[in-house]
C-alpha positions in Angstrom: 0.0 -0.1 0.0 2.8 2.4 0.9 5.2 1.8 -2.0 8.1 0.6 0.0 7.4 2.9 3.0 7.0 -0.3 5.0 10.0 0.3 7.1 8.6 3.6 8.4 5.0 2.2 8.8 6.2 -0.9 10.5 7.9 1.3 13.1 4.8 3.6 13.4 2.6 0.6 14.0 4.5 -0.1 17.2 3.9 3.3 18.6 0.9 4.2 20.9 0.6 7.7 19.5 0.1 6.3 16.0 -2.5 3.9 17.1 -4.3 6.9 18.7 -3.9 8.9 15.6 -5.4 6.1 13.4 -8.3 5.7 15.7 -8.8 9.5 15.7 -8.9 9.6 12.0 -11.2 6.6 11.7 -13.6 8.2 14.2 -13.6 11.5 12.4 -14.4 10.0 9.0 -17.3 8.0 10.7 -18.9 10.9 12.4 -17.9 14.1 10.3 -17.3 15.2 6.7 -13.5 14.8 6.5 -11.1 15.5 3.5 -9.5 14.2 1.4 -11.6 11.0 0.8 -10.4 8.3 3.0 -8.7 6.3 0.4 -6.5 9.4 -0.5 -5.2 10.1 3.1 -1.8 8.5 2.3 -1.8 9.3 -1.4 1.5 11.1 -1.2 3.2 7.9 0.1 1.4 5.7 -2.5 2.6 7.8 -5.5 6.2 8.4 -4.5 8.4 5.6 -3.4 11.3 6.5 -1.0 14.0 5.5 -3.5 12.5 7.8 -6.0 12.3 10.9 -4.0 14.1 13.9 -5.5 12.2 16.8 -4.1 10.1 17.2 -1.0 7.4 20.0 -0.9 5.7 20.5 2.5 2.3 21.8 2.9 0.2 22.4 6.0 -3.1 20.6 5.8 -5.6 19.6 3.0 -8.1 22.1 1.5 -11.1 22.1 3.6 -13.8 22.5 0.8 -15.7 19.8 -1.1 -14.0 17.9 -3.9 -10.6 19.7 -3.6 -8.2 17.7 -1.6 -6.6 14.7 -3.3 -3.9 13.8 -0.6 -1.1 15.7 -2.3 0.1 19.1 -1.0 -1.2 22.2 -2.9 -3.0 19.8 -5.4 -6.8 19.7 -6.2 -9.0 17.5 -8.4 -8.7 18.1 -12.1 -12.2 19.7 -12.5 -11.9 22.1 -9.5 -11.0 25.8 -9.8 -7.4 26.4 -9.0 -6.7 27.7 -5.5 -4.8 31.0 -5.1 -1.6 29.3 -3.9 -1.5 27.0 -6.8 -2.2 29.8 -9.2 0.9 31.5 -7.9 2.9 28.3 -8.0 2.0 27.8 -11.7 2.7 31.5 -12.5 6.1 31.3 -11.1 6.9 28.1 -12.9 5.7 29.6 -16.1 7.7 32.8 -15.5 10.9 30.9 -14.6 10.8 28.6 -17.8 9.3 31.1 -20.2 6.5 28.6 -21.1 2.9 28.2 -20.6 1.2 25.0 -19.1 -0.7 23.0 -21.8 -3.0 21.5 -19.3 -3.5 23.9 -16.3 -5.6 21.7 -13.9 -4.8 21.3 -10.2 -3.9 17.7 -10.2 -0.1 17.5 -9.3 0.1 13.6 -9.7 2.4 14.4 -12.6 5.0 15.8 -10.2 4.5 12.9 -7.7 5.4 10.4 -10.4 8.6 12.2 -11.1 9.8 11.9 -7.6 8.3 15.1 -6.1 6.9 14.1 -2.6 4.0 16.5 -2.0 3.5 16.1 1.7 1.1 17.8 3.9 2.3 17.8 7.7 -1.3 17.1 8.6 -3.1 14.7 6.4 -6.8 15.3 7.2 -9.2 18.2 7.8 -12.8 18.6 8.8 -15.0 20.3 6.2 -14.8 24.1 6.4 -12.4 24.1 9.4 -8.7 24.7 8.4 -6.3 23.2 10.8 -9.0 21.3 12.8 -6.8 18.2 12.9 -3.7 20.0 14.2 -3.3 17.6 17.1 -0.1 16.5 19.0 -0.3 13.0 17.3 0.1 14.4 13.8 3.1 16.5 14.8 4.9 13.4 16.3 3.9 11.5 13.1 5.4 14.2 10.9 8.6 14.1 13.0 9.0 10.5 12.2 8.3 11.0 8.5 10.9 13.7 8.3 13.5 11.7 10.0 12.9 8.7 7.9 13.2 10.8 4.7 16.4 12.5 6.0 17.8 9.0 6.6 17.6 8.2 2.8 21.0 8.9 1.3 20.2 10.0 -2.3 20.4 13.7 -3.0 17.1 15.4 -2.1 16.0 18.9 -2.4 13.6 20.1 0.3 11.4 23.1 -0.7 10.3 25.0 2.3 7.7 27.5 1.5 6.6 29.7 4.3 7.2 29.7 8.1 5.0 26.5 8.6 7.3 24.6 6.3 10.6 26.2 7.4 10.1 24.9 11.0 10.9 21.4 9.8 14.5 22.4 8.6 15.8 21.2 11.9 15.1 17.7 10.8 17.1 18.0 7.6 20.8 17.1 8.6 21.9 14.6 6.0 24.7 16.2 4.0 23.3 14.9 0.7 20.2 16.9 1.3 19.5 20.5 0.2 17.2 23.2 1.4 15.6 26.0 -0.7 13.5 28.4 1.4 11.0 31.0 0.1 7.9 32.8 1.2 4.7 31.0 1.0 3.0 31.1 -2.4 -0.3 32.3 -0.9 -1.4 35.7 -2.3 -1.1 37.2 1.3 2.5 36.1 1.6 3.7 36.0 -2.1 2.5 39.6 -2.9 4.9 40.9 -0.1 7.9 39.5 -2.0 10.0 36.4 -1.5 8.0 34.1 -3.8 7.9 35.6 -7.4 11.3 35.8 -9.0 13.1 33.5 -6.6 13.8 30.9 -9.4 13.1 28.1 -6.8 12.2 25.6 -9.5 15.2 26.5 -11.7 17.5 26.2 -8.7 16.0 22.9 -7.7 16.7 21.5 -11.2 20.2 22.9 -11.1 20.9 21.0 -7.9 19.5 17.8 -9.4 21.5 18.3 -12.5 24.7 18.8 -10.6 24.1 15.5 -8.8 23.5 13.7 -12.1 19.8 13.3 -11.4 17.1 13.7 -14.0 15.6 17.1 -13.7 11.9 17.7 -12.9 9.6 18.6 -15.7 7.7 21.2 -13.7 5.3 22.1 -16.8 2.8 19.6 -18.0 
């Protein structure tokens, strides 16, 4: 199920906090409207195997509105209007590479399949209530995830967008790993500077190329 994340999840299964987290998630789905759909909660892990990770992009929690969240940070279903942050992400990609998207829908599966781990630090949310699942168990869970990723020895570029993501820099200690920091792509943050014109995607590809790793095709 978890595309060779078994070492991580076998360890998590032994932990009391993780059992409590899974019970919480199951109970929430039984009694409330929770996003993403339950089968997509671990979608990021299903789509990107540890050995294939080239880039990690960290989001906060899923979009809390109907039919948006698909279990990948910043992504939405294909037939859903693009959220403001994703509009700014696409705009920066187009500006950096001087090309337009052919298919500008919000499904970022094309990146996940290239080795971009699109990971929210909180995997679930109650409808209409952002950060409603910001509980201690998720914070411990994400610490385990970050430490596991940092134990992987292939070159990995961590893109930390905004203060929420930057707090996880403390877990990135592997000398084979790289950190690119910018402001968050949300309009409130991006329009203050520190997002547009940062060349974060070009710089990411430059690092990959220097390490003889196939670059990411950010445009689709």
